[in-house]
N, C-alpha and C positions, 0 to 999 in steps of 0.2 A: 768409464765415464759414461753417464747417462744423458741424454738429450732430453730437455724439459719442453714440454709442448706449451708454447705461449698462450694458447687458448683455453687450457684447461681451466684456470679459474673463471672464465666468461662462461664457460658451458654449464658448469655447475652440475656435472654428471654423477649422481650418487644414487645408491639403492636404498636409502633411508626413506619412510614415509614422510612426505611433508607435514608439519603441523598445520592443522586447520584452524584458522583465527575467526572463520565464518561462523555467524551463530544462526541456527535455523529456529525460527520464531513460529509457535503454534497460532494460528490466527486469532484466537480468544485472547492470548496473552498480547499480542501486538495492538490488537484493537483496544484492549483495555488501557494499555499504556499510552497510547496515542490519546485515547479519551481523557485520562488523568492529566496528561501534560497540557491539553488545550483547557481543561476546565480550571487547572491550578495558576496558569499563566495569562488566560484571557477571560475567564468567567463564561458569561453567555456570549455565544458566538452567533451572529446574524450574517447570512451569506445572500448575496444578490446574483441572480444569473437567470439563464434561460433553461427550461425543463425541456427535454427532448426524449423521444423513444420511450414515453411512458407506457407501461404495460402493468394494469391490474391482473393479479393471479387469482385462480379461484380459492387459494387458501386465505385470502384477504391481504396478502402482501402486495406491495406495488415495487416495480423496478423502474428506473429512469435514469438519464443522464443529466446531471447539473452542468452547465457550460457557461463561457462566456467568451468572448473574442480570442483570449489567450490560452485557455485550459478546458478541458473537461474532466468529469469524475463520475463513473457509473455509482449509482446508488440503488439502496434497497431499504425499504421501511416495513417493518412487521406491525407498526401501529396504525396502517391505513384506515382502519375502521374508526379510529379517533381523530383522525386529521380532517381539516377543512377541506370541502371538495375544491378541485382545482377550477378556476374559471375557464370557459370554453375558447 
């Protein structure tokens, strides 16, 4: 008669590889999907917030953080040469 370990089902000790359900997204694909979802569900999106950490780069890109009292989002723009200048 063998003695059964009562904790065996809880430990789930097996040598099988776990199945991965996590999807690893390429950045371009994820950004494209997010953009598509926003455009389909909301059309034009206007955002109000404070710009901080504004850094123009020699390449013409600009980097900044868009924030309000509850959240912040790092931002990058490649169209800085077409954007209106920021107020002082």
